[in-house]
C-alpha positions as CSV (number, residue, x, y, z in Angstrom):
1,M,-0.1,30.7,111.0
2,K,-0.9,27.2,111.4
3,T,0.9,27.1,115.1
4,T,-1.2,30.5,115.6
5,A,-4.5,29.1,114.9
6,T,-3.6,25.5,117.0
7,G,-1.8,27.7,119.7
8,L,-5.3,29.2,120.4
9,L,-7.5,26.5,120.1
10,L,-5.4,25.1,123.0
11,L,-5.6,28.5,124.7
12,V,-9.1,28.2,124.6
13,A,-9.2,24.8,126.0
14,V,-7.0,25.7,128.8
15,V,-9.1,28.1,129.8
16,Y,-12.3,26.2,129.4
17,V,-10.9,23.6,131.7
18,L,-9.7,26.0,134.4
19,A,-13.5,27.8,134.2
20,T,-14.9,24.5,134.7
21,W,-12.9,23.8,137.8
22,A,-13.3,26.6,139.0
23,E,-16.9,26.6,138.8
24,N,-16.6,23.2,140.3
25,A,-14.7,24.2,142.8
26,G,-17.3,26.6,143.8
27,V,-16.5,29.7,143.0
28,S,-19.7,31.8,141.5
29,G,-20.0,34.0,138.8
30,W,-17.5,34.6,136.3
31,P,-16.1,31.1,135.7
32,G,-19.6,29.9,134.1
33,Y,-19.3,32.8,131.6
34,V,-15.5,32.0,130.9
35,A,-16.4,28.3,130.4
36,A,-19.4,29.1,127.8
37,A,-17.4,31.2,126.2
38,A,-14.4,29.2,126.0
39,E,-16.3,25.7,124.9
40,A,-17.9,27.8,121.9
41,G,-14.4,29.1,121.0
42,M,-13.5,25.8,121.0
43,V,-16.1,24.3,118.7
44,G,-15.7,27.5,116.3
45,A,-11.9,26.8,115.7
46,L,-13.0,22.6,115.3
47,A,-15.2,23.5,112.8
48,D,-13.1,26.3,110.8
49,W,-10.6,23.6,111.5
50,F,-12.6,21.0,109.9
51,A,-13.9,23.4,107.0
52,V,-10.4,25.0,105.7
53,T,-8.7,21.1,106.0
54,A,-11.5,19.8,104.1
55,L,-10.2,21.8,101.3
56,F,-6.9,20.0,100.7
57,R,-7.3,16.8,102.8
58,R,-9.4,14.7,104.3
59,P,-9.5,15.9,108.3
60,L,-8.2,12.7,110.4
61,G,-7.5,10.9,107.1
62,L,-11.0,10.3,107.3
63,P,-13.6,9.3,103.8
64,I,-15.8,11.7,105.4
65,P,-17.9,12.8,102.0
66,H,-17.3,16.5,100.2
67,T,-13.7,16.6,101.7
68,A,-10.5,16.8,99.8
69,I,-11.9,19.0,97.4
70,I,-9.4,20.3,95.9
71,P,-7.9,17.1,95.0
72,T,-10.8,15.7,93.9
73,K,-12.6,18.5,92.4
74,K,-9.3,20.1,90.5
75,D,-10.3,18.9,86.8
76,Q,-13.5,20.6,87.4
77,L,-12.5,23.6,88.7
78,G,-9.6,23.9,86.1
79,A,-12.7,23.6,83.2
80,S,-14.4,25.9,85.3
81,L,-11.5,28.5,85.2
82,G,-11.7,28.3,81.8
83,S,-15.1,28.6,81.0
84,F,-15.0,31.5,83.4
85,V,-12.0,33.3,81.7
86,G,-13.2,32.3,78.1
87,E,-17.3,34.0,79.2
88,N,-15.3,36.8,80.9
89,F,-12.2,37.8,79.2
90,L,-12.0,36.0,75.9
91,S,-15.5,37.5,74.4
92,E,-16.0,40.3,71.5
93,G,-17.7,42.5,73.9
94,V,-14.7,42.9,76.1
95,V,-12.2,43.2,73.1
96,R,-14.4,45.3,71.3
97,D,-14.9,47.8,74.8
98,R,-11.4,47.0,75.7
99,I,-9.0,48.1,72.6
100,P,-10.2,51.6,72.0
101,S,-9.4,53.1,75.5
102,L,-5.8,51.6,74.8
103,G,-4.6,54.2,72.5
104,V,-2.5,52.0,70.5
105,G,-2.3,53.5,67.3
106,R,-1.5,57.1,68.9
107,R,0.9,55.1,71.3
108,L,2.8,53.1,68.8
109,G,3.2,56.2,66.8
110,A,4.6,58.2,69.4
111,W,7.1,55.2,69.9
112,L,8.0,54.9,66.2
113,A,8.7,58.0,65.7
114,E,11.6,58.3,68.3
115,P,14.2,57.5,65.9
116,E,16.4,54.9,68.5
117,H,13.0,53.3,68.5
118,A,12.7,53.0,64.4
119,D,16.7,51.7,64.6
120,R,15.6,49.1,67.1
121,V,13.1,48.0,64.5
122,T,14.7,48.2,61.8
123,A,17.4,46.0,63.4
124,E,15.3,43.4,64.4
125,L,13.7,43.6,60.8
126,A,17.4,43.0,59.3
127,T,17.7,39.8,61.8
128,A,14.4,38.3,61.2
129,L,15.1,38.3,57.6
130,R,18.3,37.4,57.6
131,G,16.9,34.2,59.3
132,A,14.1,33.6,57.0
133,L,16.3,33.8,54.2
134,T,19.1,31.4,55.9
135,V,16.5,28.9,57.1
136,L,14.6,29.0,52.9
137,R,16.3,26.3,50.7
138,D,17.2,27.7,47.9
139,A,16.2,24.5,45.9
140,D,13.0,24.8,47.1
141,V,12.6,28.8,46.2
142,Q,14.0,28.8,43.2
143,A,11.3,25.9,41.7
144,I,8.9,27.8,43.2
145,V,9.6,31.2,41.8
146,G,10.0,29.1,38.2
147,E,7.2,27.6,38.6
148,A,4.9,30.9,39.5
149,I,6.4,32.9,36.8
150,T,6.1,30.1,34.2
151,R,2.6,29.6,35.6
152,R,1.6,32.7,34.9
153,A,3.1,33.5,32.2
154,N,1.1,30.9,30.5
155,T,-2.0,32.1,31.7
156,V,-1.6,35.8,30.4
157,E,-1.7,36.2,26.4
158,V,1.3,38.5,25.6
159,G,-0.1,38.8,21.7
160,P,-2.6,42.2,22.2
161,G,-0.3,43.7,25.0
162,L,2.6,43.6,22.6
163,G,0.5,45.1,20.0
164,K,-0.5,47.9,21.9
165,M,2.8,48.3,23.2
166,L,4.1,48.3,19.1
167,E,1.1,50.2,18.2
168,R,2.3,53.4,20.7
169,V,6.0,53.0,19.2
170,V,5.2,53.2,15.7
171,A,2.7,56.1,16.5
172,D,5.3,58.2,18.5
173,G,8.2,57.1,15.8
174,G,10.4,55.2,18.4
175,H,11.4,52.7,16.2
176,R,12.9,54.9,13.7
177,K,16.2,55.3,16.1
178,V,16.3,51.8,15.2
179,V,16.2,51.9,12.0
180,D,18.5,54.3,11.6
181,L,21.1,52.6,13.9
182,V,20.5,49.2,11.5
183,C,21.0,51.1,8.7
184,V,24.1,52.6,9.6
185,R,25.8,49.3,11.0
186,A,24.8,47.6,7.8
187,H,26.0,50.0,5.4
188,D,29.1,50.3,7.3
189,W,29.4,46.6,7.4
190,L,29.2,46.6,3.8
191,V,32.2,48.9,3.6
192,L,34.4,46.8,5.4
193,H,33.1,43.5,3.6
194,G,32.2,44.2,0.0
195,D,34.8,41.7,-1.1
196,A,33.2,39.1,1.5
197,V,29.4,40.3,-0.7
198,M,31.3,39.7,-3.9
199,D,32.3,36.6,-3.2
200,A,29.0,35.1,-1.9
201,V,27.3,36.5,-4.9
202,Q,29.7,34.7,-7.1
203,G,29.8,31.7,-5.3
204,G,26.0,30.9,-6.0
205,A,26.8,31.8,-9.7
206,P,26.0,28.7,-11.9
207,G,29.5,27.0,-13.1
208,W,28.5,27.1,-16.8
209,T,28.8,31.1,-16.3
210,P,32.0,32.7,-17.2
211,R,33.9,34.1,-14.2
212,F,34.3,37.8,-15.6
213,V,30.5,37.4,-15.8
214,D,29.9,36.0,-12.4
215,K,32.5,39.2,-11.3
216,R,30.4,41.9,-12.7
217,V,27.0,40.4,-11.5
218,G,28.6,40.3,-7.9
219,E,30.1,44.0,-8.1
220,R,27.2,45.4,-9.6
221,V,24.4,42.9,-6.7
222,Y,27.3,44.7,-3.9
223,K,27.2,48.4,-5.3
224,E,23.1,48.1,-5.7
225,L,23.2,46.9,-2.5
226,L,25.5,49.7,-1.2
227,R,23.2,52.7,-2.8
228,F,20.3,50.6,-1.2
229,V,21.7,51.0,2.0
230,T,23.1,54.0,1.4
231,E,20.0,55.7,0.6
232,M,17.8,54.1,3.7
233,R,20.6,55.5,6.3
234,D,20.2,59.5,4.3
235,M,16.8,59.7,3.2
236,P,14.3,59.6,6.1
237,G,11.9,59.8,3.6
238,H,13.0,56.8,1.7
239,P,9.8,53.9,0.2
240,A,11.7,50.8,2.2
241,R,11.3,53.0,5.6
242,D,8.0,53.6,4.3
243,S,7.5,49.5,3.8
244,I,8.7,49.3,7.7
245,D,6.3,51.4,9.3
246,T,3.5,50.0,7.6
247,F,4.5,45.9,8.1
248,L,4.8,47.4,11.8
249,A,1.7,49.1,12.4
250,D,0.2,46.0,10.2
251,F,1.7,43.2,12.4
252,A,1.0,46.0,15.7
253,A,-2.6,45.0,14.7
254,D,-2.5,41.7,13.8
255,L,-1.4,40.9,17.3
256,Q,-4.2,42.4,18.7
257,T,-6.9,41.0,16.7
258,D,-5.7,38.7,13.8
259,P,-6.3,34.6,15.9
260,D,-3.8,33.1,13.9
261,T,-1.1,36.1,14.6
262,R,-1.8,35.4,18.6
263,A,-1.4,32.1,18.9
264,R,1.7,31.4,16.8
265,V,2.9,34.2,19.3
266,E,1.6,31.7,22.0
267,R,3.2,28.9,20.8
268,L,6.7,30.7,20.6
269,K,5.9,31.8,24.0
270,A,5.7,28.4,25.4
271,D,8.7,27.3,22.9
272,I,10.8,30.1,24.7
273,L,9.7,28.9,28.4
274,G,10.1,25.7,27.8
275,R,13.7,25.9,27.3
276,G,16.0,24.7,29.8
277,E,18.3,27.8,29.7
278,V,15.3,30.6,29.9
279,Q,14.1,28.0,33.3
280,D,17.8,27.9,34.5
281,V,17.7,31.8,34.3
282,I,14.0,32.2,36.1
283,A,15.0,29.7,38.8
284,S,18.9,31.2,39.1
285,A,17.0,34.8,39.9
286,W,16.1,34.3,43.2
287,A,20.0,33.7,44.1
288,S,20.9,37.4,43.1
289,V,17.6,38.7,44.7
290,R,18.6,36.6,48.0
291,T,22.4,37.8,47.9
292,M,21.2,41.4,47.1
293,I,18.7,41.5,50.1
294,L,21.1,39.8,52.4
295,G,23.7,42.0,51.7
296,A,21.4,45.0,52.3
297,A,20.3,43.8,55.8
298,E,23.2,43.9,57.3
299,D,24.9,46.9,56.0
300,E,23.4,49.4,58.3
301,R,23.9,52.1,56.1
302,S,22.4,50.7,53.0
303,E,19.7,52.1,50.9
304,L,17.4,49.2,51.9
305,R,17.5,49.9,55.9
306,L,17.4,53.8,55.9
307,R,14.4,53.6,53.9
308,A,13.1,51.4,56.2
309,R,14.0,53.6,59.1
310,A,12.6,56.7,57.3
311,S,9.5,55.0,56.6
312,L,9.0,54.2,60.4
313,I,9.9,57.0,61.5
314,A,7.3,58.9,58.9
315,L,5.0,56.3,59.5
316,G,4.7,57.2,63.5
317,S,4.7,60.7,63.7
318,R,1.6,60.4,61.4
319,L,0.7,58.0,63.2
320,A,0.9,59.9,66.4
321,T,-1.2,62.7,65.4
322,D,-3.8,61.2,62.2
323,E,-6.9,60.3,64.1
324,R,-7.8,58.5,61.0
325,L,-4.8,56.6,60.8
326,Q,-5.3,56.0,64.3
327,G,-9.2,54.8,63.9
328,K,-7.8,52.2,60.8
329,L,-4.8,50.5,63.0
330,E,-7.4,50.1,66.0
331,G,-9.9,48.9,63.4
332,W,-7.7,46.4,61.9
333,L,-5.7,45.3,65.5
334,E,-10.1,45.1,66.9
335,D,-11.0,43.1,64.1
336,A,-7.9,40.8,64.1
337,A,-7.9,40.2,68.5
338,V,-12.1,39.1,67.6
339,Y,-11.2,37.2,65.4
340,V,-8.6,35.3,67.5
341,V,-10.8,35.1,70.4
342,T,-13.4,33.8,69.0
343,T,-12.3,31.4,66.4
344,Y,-9.5,30.1,68.7
345,R,-11.6,30.4,72.6
346,G,-12.1,26.5,72.6
347,E,-8.3,25.8,72.1
348,I,-7.3,28.9,74.7
349,T,-9.7,27.7,77.9
350,S,-8.6,24.1,76.7
351,L,-4.9,25.4,77.2
352,I,-6.3,26.2,81.4
353,S,-8.3,23.3,82.0
354,D,-5.8,20.6,80.2
355,T,-3.0,22.7,82.1
356,V,-4.3,22.2,85.4
357,A,-5.8,18.5,84.6
358,G,-2.3,17.7,84.0
359,W,-1.4,18.7,87.4
360,D,-0.6,16.3,90.9
361,A,-3.3,16.6,92.4
362,D,-1.2,16.6,96.0
363,Q,1.1,19.2,94.4
364,T,-2.0,20.9,93.4
365,S,-3.3,21.1,96.2
366,K,-0.1,21.5,98.7
367,K,0.6,24.5,96.3
368,I,-2.4,26.5,96.3
369,E,-2.8,25.7,100.2
370,A,0.9,27.4,100.3
371,H,-0.4,30.6,98.5
372,I,-3.3,31.1,100.1
373,G,-3.0,29.2,103.5
374,R,-2.3,32.1,105.6
375,D,-5.4,33.7,104.7
376,L,-7.1,30.2,105.5
377,Q,-5.6,30.2,109.1
378,F,-6.9,33.8,109.7
379,I,-10.4,31.9,109.4
380,R,-9.6,29.5,111.9
381,I,-8.2,32.3,114.8
382,N,-11.5,34.4,113.7
383,G,-13.7,31.1,113.9
384,T,-12.2,30.8,117.6
385,V,-12.8,34.3,118.6
386,V,-16.5,34.7,117.1
387,G,-17.3,31.3,118.6
388,A,-16.0,32.5,122.3
389,L,-17.7,35.6,121.4
390,A,-21.0,34.1,120.5
391,G,-20.8,31.8,123.3
392,L,-20.4,34.2,126.0
393,A,-23.7,35.9,124.1
394,I,-25.7,33.0,124.5
395,H,-24.6,32.0,128.0
396,T,-25.8,35.7,129.2
397,V,-29.2,35.7,127.7
398,S,-29.2,32.0,129.3
399,K,-28.8,33.3,132.3
400,A,-30.7,36.7,131.9
401,L,-33.7,34.5,130.6
402,G,-33.4,32.2,133.6
403,G,-33.0,34.5,136.0
């Protein structure tokens, strides 16, 4: 295009020379009109050449003011472009007007409702989950989990909650099965270890008592103990059972209202949490959870992935038809987009201006010229044609007025 525009300039220059020669040679009439048109065409072509060239470089290398505009004003152009984008694209009004018209909720729902799309999203989520779990250091996560559980347990008083739970258990009689089991186990143990019980009683007797007396006392204690346990096992209304009920009910009330009891429970909780064995158990829970999640994420038929897939399909079906849910989703997206563009507008626009500022001036000028230079050469061509027509018109008017 440069060659075409320059060739047209040379053509009108040759025409001007020939027309002038013809006029000087005595040819009347048309040579004057052609020479005027060609002369004006040369002026228009040179003027537009100067204008186009001045955008990208200094014409003929001369330090003429207000030339080489793009290399000189590159940084200002970048800043202006960033400001233009920020004001006309990254504004709250533009975002709020544009997002509702996109129909994101309906389109996303229709897309997710397709099983193959849900499979794809599930697979991508599983990959992301595996990547995240792989990157995380087990020691760091275990420390965080242990600290979180311990801190949470220390900030919550457990006494009143335990008291309410125990109160409900006692009121519903849920503890009686435990008492039944203890009585049965105690009876069976006494039957099997009668000699051990009697020996323990005899061993605790004073040294000055006769052995047969110790033996009789041991047998008597064992029989009474066995009778007591047997009666407790076989009699639901045994006084000892009532005493247990009363004790548990009173203890449940103390857990909720008695400051001393609640304080003792808190001290016991702190002692238990402070033990190294308990902290090790809390920390090691992460390893089990991590292994379980990794296995579920890798297995396409795992319950985790099947449930995730089913949930995505159900969500997509609902999104595709539920206008209220679509509105909520689009409202969240709208608020999020508005927050991003209003909060980080400066960073986004500075990315444009900083990027342009980092470009080499000459290279930038060449790139822009390569992209829009063809159209700019048409300006030179049009300048030549328009100049020639204007020159012809002016010469014609001048002749008409002068004649």
